[in-house]
C-alpha positions as CSV (number, residue, x, y, z in Angstrom):
1,M,-1.1,24.5,14.9
2,A,-2.2,22.7,11.8
3,T,-0.3,25.1,9.7
4,E,2.9,24.5,11.7
5,G,2.4,20.8,11.4
6,A,2.0,21.1,7.6
7,K,5.2,23.1,7.5
8,R,7.0,20.2,9.2
9,Q,5.9,17.8,6.5
10,P,8.5,16.8,3.9
11,K,8.2,18.9,0.8
12,Y,7.3,15.9,-1.4
13,Q,4.4,15.1,1.0
14,R,3.1,18.7,0.7
15,I,3.2,18.5,-3.1
16,A,1.5,15.1,-3.0
17,D,-1.2,16.5,-0.8
18,A,-1.8,19.3,-3.2
19,L,-2.0,17.0,-6.2
20,R,-4.3,14.6,-4.3
21,D,-6.6,17.5,-3.5
22,A,-6.7,18.5,-7.1
23,V,-7.7,15.0,-8.1
24,Q,-10.4,14.7,-5.5
25,T,-11.9,18.1,-6.3
26,G,-12.0,17.2,-10.0
27,R,-9.3,19.6,-11.3
28,Y,-7.7,16.5,-12.8
29,G,-10.2,13.8,-13.9
30,P,-9.7,10.1,-14.7
31,G,-7.2,9.7,-17.5
32,D,-5.8,13.2,-17.2
33,R,-2.1,13.7,-17.1
34,L,-0.7,15.1,-13.9
35,P,2.1,17.8,-13.9
36,G,5.4,16.1,-14.7
37,E,8.6,16.3,-12.7
38,N,9.8,19.4,-14.6
39,D,6.5,21.2,-13.9
40,L,6.6,20.4,-10.2
41,M,10.3,21.4,-9.9
42,A,9.5,24.8,-11.4
43,E,6.3,25.4,-9.6
44,H,7.5,24.3,-6.1
45,D,11.2,25.1,-6.5
46,V,12.3,21.6,-5.5
47,A,14.8,19.0,-6.7
48,R,13.8,16.3,-9.2
49,M,13.9,13.6,-6.6
50,T,11.4,15.5,-4.5
51,A,9.0,15.9,-7.4
52,R,9.5,12.2,-8.2
53,Q,8.7,11.2,-4.7
54,A,5.5,13.3,-4.7
55,L,4.2,11.6,-7.8
56,G,5.3,8.3,-6.3
57,V,3.0,8.9,-3.3
58,L,-0.1,9.1,-5.6
59,Q,1.0,6.0,-7.5
60,S,1.4,4.0,-4.3
61,E,-2.1,5.1,-3.1
62,G,-3.6,3.9,-6.4
63,L,-4.7,7.4,-7.5
64,A,-2.3,7.6,-10.4
65,E,-0.4,5.4,-12.7
66,S,2.8,5.8,-14.7
67,R,2.8,5.3,-18.4
68,K,6.3,4.7,-19.9
69,G,7.4,7.6,-21.9
70,A,4.2,9.5,-21.4
71,G,4.0,10.6,-17.8
72,V,1.9,10.0,-14.7
73,F,-1.9,10.0,-15.2
74,V,-5.0,9.9,-12.9
75,R,-6.1,6.3,-12.7
76,S,-9.3,5.7,-14.5
77,F,-10.0,2.3,-12.9
78,R,-12.8,2.3,-10.3
79,P,-11.9,0.2,-7.3
80,L,-13.9,-2.9,-6.7
81,R,-16.0,-2.9,-3.5
82,R,-15.5,-6.4,-2.1
83,Q,-18.6,-7.4,-0.1
84,G,-16.8,-9.5,2.4
85,I,-19.9,-11.1,4.0
86,K,-22.6,-10.9,1.4
87,R,-20.6,-12.6,-1.3
88,L,-20.2,-15.8,0.8
89,T,-23.8,-16.3,1.9
90,Q,-25.4,-19.6,0.9
91,S,-28.1,-17.6,-0.9
92,Q,-25.4,-16.3,-3.3
93,W,-23.6,-19.4,-4.5
94,G,-26.4,-21.8,-3.5
95,E,-28.7,-20.3,-6.1
96,G,-26.2,-20.7,-8.9
97,H,-24.7,-17.2,-8.7
98,S,-21.0,-16.5,-8.7
99,I,-19.8,-14.9,-5.5
100,W,-18.4,-12.2,-7.7
101,E,-21.8,-11.0,-8.7
102,A,-22.1,-9.4,-5.2
103,D,-19.1,-7.2,-6.0
104,T,-18.9,-6.3,-9.6
105,E,-22.1,-4.3,-10.1
106,G,-22.5,-5.3,-13.7
107,R,-18.9,-4.8,-14.6
108,T,-17.1,-7.4,-16.7
109,L,-14.9,-9.8,-14.7
110,V,-12.8,-12.3,-16.6
111,V,-10.8,-15.2,-15.3
112,D,-8.1,-15.1,-17.9
113,R,-5.8,-17.8,-16.4
114,V,-7.0,-21.1,-14.9
115,R,-4.8,-24.1,-14.1
116,V,-6.1,-27.2,-12.2
117,T,-3.6,-29.7,-10.9
118,E,-3.2,-32.4,-8.3
119,E,-0.2,-31.8,-6.0
120,P,1.2,-32.7,-2.6
121,A,-0.2,-30.4,0.1
122,P,2.2,-27.7,1.3
123,D,2.8,-27.9,5.1
124,R,0.8,-24.8,5.8
125,V,-2.2,-26.0,3.9
126,A,-2.0,-29.6,5.2
127,G,-2.1,-28.1,8.7
128,V,-5.3,-26.2,8.0
129,L,-7.0,-29.0,6.1
130,G,-6.0,-31.5,8.8
131,T,-4.3,-33.8,6.3
132,L,-0.9,-35.3,6.3
133,S,1.9,-33.1,4.9
134,G,2.3,-34.1,1.3
135,A,-1.2,-35.6,1.0
136,A,-2.8,-35.1,-2.4
137,V,-4.8,-31.9,-2.9
138,C,-6.6,-30.4,-5.9
139,V,-5.1,-27.0,-6.7
140,R,-7.0,-24.4,-8.6
141,R,-4.9,-21.4,-9.7
142,R,-6.7,-18.4,-11.3
143,R,-6.1,-14.8,-12.3
144,F,-9.0,-12.4,-12.3
145,V,-9.2,-9.3,-14.6
146,L,-11.7,-6.5,-14.2
147,D,-12.2,-3.9,-16.9
148,G,-9.0,-5.1,-18.5
149,K,-7.0,-4.7,-15.2
150,P,-5.6,-7.8,-13.3
151,I,-6.8,-7.3,-9.8
152,L,-6.4,-10.7,-8.1
153,S,-4.6,-14.0,-8.2
154,A,-6.0,-16.9,-6.2
155,T,-5.0,-20.4,-5.4
156,S,-7.5,-22.9,-3.8
157,Y,-6.5,-26.2,-2.2
158,L,-9.1,-28.9,-1.7
159,P,-8.7,-32.5,-0.5
160,A,-8.2,-34.6,-3.7
161,S,-10.1,-37.5,-2.1
162,L,-13.1,-35.3,-1.6
163,V,-13.4,-33.7,-5.1
164,A,-12.1,-36.5,-7.3
165,G,-14.2,-36.9,-10.4
166,S,-16.2,-33.7,-9.8
167,A,-16.4,-30.5,-11.8
168,I,-14.1,-29.0,-9.2
169,T,-11.2,-30.7,-10.9
170,R,-12.1,-29.1,-14.2
171,E,-11.5,-25.5,-15.3
172,E,-15.2,-24.7,-15.5
173,T,-17.0,-25.7,-12.3
174,G,-20.5,-24.6,-13.4
175,P,-23.2,-22.4,-11.8
176,G,-22.4,-21.4,-8.2
177,G,-18.8,-22.4,-8.6
178,V,-16.7,-24.5,-6.2
179,Y,-19.0,-24.1,-3.2
180,A,-22.1,-25.3,-5.1
181,R,-20.2,-28.4,-6.2
182,L,-19.0,-29.0,-2.7
183,A,-22.6,-28.9,-1.5
184,E,-23.4,-31.6,-4.2
185,L,-20.6,-33.7,-2.7
186,G,-22.2,-33.5,0.8
187,A,-19.5,-31.0,2.0
188,E,-21.5,-27.8,1.8
189,P,-19.7,-24.9,3.4
190,V,-21.5,-23.6,6.5
191,R,-18.8,-21.3,7.9
192,F,-15.9,-19.3,6.6
193,R,-12.8,-17.7,8.2
194,E,-10.7,-15.0,6.5
195,E,-7.3,-13.8,7.6
196,I,-6.1,-10.5,6.1
197,R,-2.7,-8.9,6.0
198,S,-0.7,-6.6,3.7
199,R,2.8,-6.4,2.5
200,M,4.8,-5.3,-0.6
201,P,4.6,-7.7,-3.5
202,S,7.2,-10.2,-4.7
203,N,8.6,-9.6,-8.2
204,A,6.4,-12.4,-9.5
205,E,3.2,-10.9,-7.9
206,A,4.0,-7.5,-9.2
207,E,4.4,-8.9,-12.7
208,E,1.2,-11.0,-12.6
209,L,-1.0,-8.2,-11.3
210,E,0.8,-5.5,-13.4
211,L,1.3,-3.4,-10.3
212,S,2.7,0.2,-10.3
213,A,5.9,0.6,-8.4
214,G,5.3,1.0,-4.7
215,T,1.8,-0.6,-4.7
216,P,1.3,-3.1,-1.8
217,V,-0.8,-6.2,-2.0
218,V,-3.5,-7.5,0.3
219,L,-3.3,-11.1,1.2
220,I,-6.5,-12.9,2.2
221,C,-6.5,-16.6,3.3
222,R,-10.0,-18.0,3.4
223,T,-10.9,-21.4,4.9
224,A,-14.3,-22.9,4.2
225,F,-15.7,-25.3,6.8
226,A,-18.4,-28.0,6.3
227,D,-20.8,-29.2,8.9
228,G,-19.0,-30.4,12.0
229,G,-16.1,-28.0,11.5
230,R,-14.4,-30.0,8.7
231,P,-12.2,-27.7,6.6
232,V,-12.9,-28.4,2.9
233,E,-11.0,-25.5,1.1
234,V,-8.1,-23.2,1.7
235,N,-8.0,-20.2,-0.7
236,E,-5.0,-18.0,-0.7
237,M,-5.6,-14.7,-2.5
238,T,-3.3,-11.9,-3.5
239,L,-5.1,-8.6,-4.3
240,D,-3.9,-5.4,-5.9
241,S,-4.5,-3.1,-2.9
242,A,-5.2,-0.1,-5.1
243,S,-8.0,-2.0,-6.9
244,Y,-10.1,-2.8,-3.8
245,I,-12.3,-1.5,-1.1
246,L,-12.9,-4.2,1.5
247,E,-16.4,-3.9,2.9
248,Y,-17.8,-5.8,5.9
249,D,-21.4,-5.1,6.7
250,F,-23.0,-6.9,9.7
251,D,-25.4,-6.4,12.5
252,A,-24.2,-5.5,16.0
């Protein structure tokens, strides 16, 4: 039955499965060049478009990347395991640690773009923060790069009246980041809510995160709540889906 099912698969999918298996068993290691379109056409007796589609499957899964004029290579980047619960515990940022330290396992993370402005709140953000549409918010836009690869862009919105004059309005927020500074302002986060969805990227997102063709993005919108249920931050994140493993570890 399984064999009959495999025969019903499109040819490009069968070729992609074979290539994936070769990568996972170590026949092709990180940085190795995969067989090109001409090689696959000759080996599997298929059209160029079929070979191209097969290679495209591995690229969309994050296993391979195309290098202009050189071919398609096994991706050497190791996905980041995002510790969805551990990273947000008070013991993490409350002791002056970056929430990223729970994820990076000693790898080098760089925030290579930071822009802090004060702007009118978009309707969707005002609705979550419970402010009037167009009320002033502090907006922090950042791009995060791991091992030389852009993996995330994030935009945080915080009530301007709450954070005025604090380090939150500067590029460098200090030990513990934004949440530690909110605690100093009497607005310590005590609860978080994250909403997650996925879609294909816009052109601007694909350019900013340097995404291979066909790679979707994961969207995470996190709201931080202070005591009494007061929302104090909305953080909209766009993740390169091929660069992440989302992990949530909690007791039953």
